[in-house]
N, C-alpha and C positions, 0 to 999 in steps of 0.2 A: 370505488368513491373518487371523484376527480372534480376538483374546482380549479379555477385559475390558477392558483399558487400550489395545490397540492395533489399530486399523482399517487395513488397507494399503490393500484395494481400495476405490474411491468413485468415482462418476462426477465427470469433470472437465470444465472448458470446453474446447472443442475447440482443437487448435493451429490451425486455420483461423480460428476467432473471435478467438483470441490476436493472430494477425498482424493482422486487420484493426483490432481495437480498439486495438492498440499504437501505430497512427498518430494518436491522439488524446491530448491532454493530460490529466492525472487532472482537472484543474479542469473540462475541458469534459464529462468523463463524470459528474462529481459534479454540475453543474449540471442536466444532463438526466437525473439519477437523483433528482430533486426535492432537490437539495442534500443527500443522504445518502450515507453510506459514507466519508466521508473521516476517517481516522484523526486522532487528537488530534496537534496541531502537535508535541508533543513527541518525537515519532518523524520523524526527519529524515534524508536523505541522509548518508552519511558526507562526500562530497565533491559539490557542486552538479551535476557534470555526470553524475551516475550516474542510469541509468534501469532500471526493471525493469518485466516484464509476464509474467504466466503464471499457472496455477492454483495454489491455496493447498494446499499440503502443511501441516497444522496440527500443532501442538506444543504442549503445556502442560507447563510445570516448575513446581518449586518454587523460589521466590526463590534464588538464588546457587548451584543446582545444575543441571548441563548433561547429566546421563546419557542422559536421553530426546532430546535433541538429537543425541547420536552414535547412538542407535538410528533416529532418523527419518532421518538422513543415509544410512543403509544400505538404508532402504526407499523412498526419494523416486526418483522417476522424472526423467530428463533433462527439462528444462524447467519442473520444478515450481518454485515459490517457496516456500522454508520460512518460515511465517509462525506466530511463536513467542511464547506469551503467558509473558513473563518475570516478570509481576507488576510491570513498572514499576521493579524493583529496580536500584539504580545501586551497591549495595555490593560486588559482585563480577562480573567480566565473564564472560559465558556462552559467548563464541566470540571467537577469535583467530586468528592467521595460520596456524595449522597445520589448523585445522578450514576456514577459509575457502578455503585451498589445494586442501583435499580436496573441497569442495563444487563448486569450479570444474573439478576434474578428472572429478567425477562428471556434469558437464552440468547440475547445478542452476542454475536462472537468476537465483536472487538470495536475500537473505535480508531479512526483516523482523521485528525482534526488539523487543519491549516489555521493553527491558532494555538490558545494557551490554555493550559489546566492548572489545577491547584490540588492541595491535599497529597503531594506527590508520595510521602511515605506512607499514608493510609491505603494510597492504590497500589503501591509496592506489595504490602502485606496483603491486599485483596487479590494480587496475580491476575488481574484481568486484563488483556491486552490493550495498551493504550499508545497510540503514536501522535506525537505532536511537536509544535514548533519550540515548546518551552513552557516555563510556568510563570505565574505572577499570583500573588495572593489577592490580589483585586478582584471582587466579584462582578458578574455582568448585571446588564438591565434585562427585562423582560418586556418589552415594550412594542417591538418593531416587527412587521411581518417579514418573511423571507419566502421561500420555495422548497418543496420536499418532492422527491421522485423526478427532478428534472437534471439535465446535464450540468454538470459543475466543473471548474476548475481547479484542482487542489494540487498543490505543489507543482504548478505549472504544467499539469498534465489534464486533459480534457478526459472526464469520466462520465459515463453514462450509466443509469440506475440499471442494476443486474450484472453489470462488468464484473469479472472476476478481480479479487483483490488478495495480495499475499504479503506479509511482511515479516521480517526478521531483523536481527542486530544489524544487517546492512542496509535497511530502508524498507521503503514500500514499493510493489510494483502493481500496474493495473493492466490487466489484458481484456480485449473487447470479449464480450460474451459469446459472440459469434465465432472467434477465433481460437480460444482456449484449447479447446478438444484437438485441433490440428497440430497444435504445438507440442503436444504430449511424446508423440514418438520422436520429435527433434530433440526434445529435452533429455529423453531416455538414452539417446545417442550420444549427446553432449557430455551426460555423466560418466558414460562408459569410457568415451575417448578422453575424458579429464583423468579418469583414474588410471588409464593406460598410460597417459603421459607422466603422472606422478611417479608412477612404478619405473618408467624410465629414467627420470631425474635421479630417483634413489638409487639407480644402478650405475649412475654416473654420467648419463647423457643429458647434462645441463643445458646444452645449446638448443635454441629453439629452431626447429628445421625450416621455418619458413623467414627467418630473420635476413638472410642475403638477399633474397628475392625481393623482399619488401625494401630494403636499403637501395637496391638498384631502380625499382619502381619509382622510389621518392627521389632519385638523383643524388643521394648521399655518396654512393659508390658508383663505378661503371662496371658494365657487363665484364665479367671475366676477373674482376677484383674481389677481396675477400677482406674482412677485418684484421 
């Protein structure tokens, strides 16, 4: 199904890759992706324990209108993450308890929305992953066209439909569908290196081994000098 504004079918990151990548923290994946793909910190988990991972099902709406989110919910596949460009607007909630209950029933993996939500206490009890800019009790309109399955800008990051999305208490990271599999070995290496470094710190080796070189390169100290 393809219209000018709606693209239903597009390549998605596979469920196998989602399962493997979801074992890593978003911070790890952002680091090995050259520190790219992290959404602006304004988009945060409704509650710190919430986590999400899956392919992006992209939606673009006009500020304060959720018509196309309803349409997207009917088109998304189980395991998809609704990634919604709500223009960062906080004057009206674009989703609340009714829609999030429906998302959970449909098997949608979670919601990432550059905009507002409401019914936050009910959503906490529902324990469904929701990442948003904030909350507002005001409701939306359902009158304005938008786009589904097109590239969007969410949290100041360009996201294509089917890209890999992962979020936790630190925030949300998007990785290109074509790139995520190649990052997994690097992520594994980084986890192992960080574990080794923490073990070393606990043994008393607290000084960062790279610090002096970095200070010299930055012109803070001269070669041969130390702190």
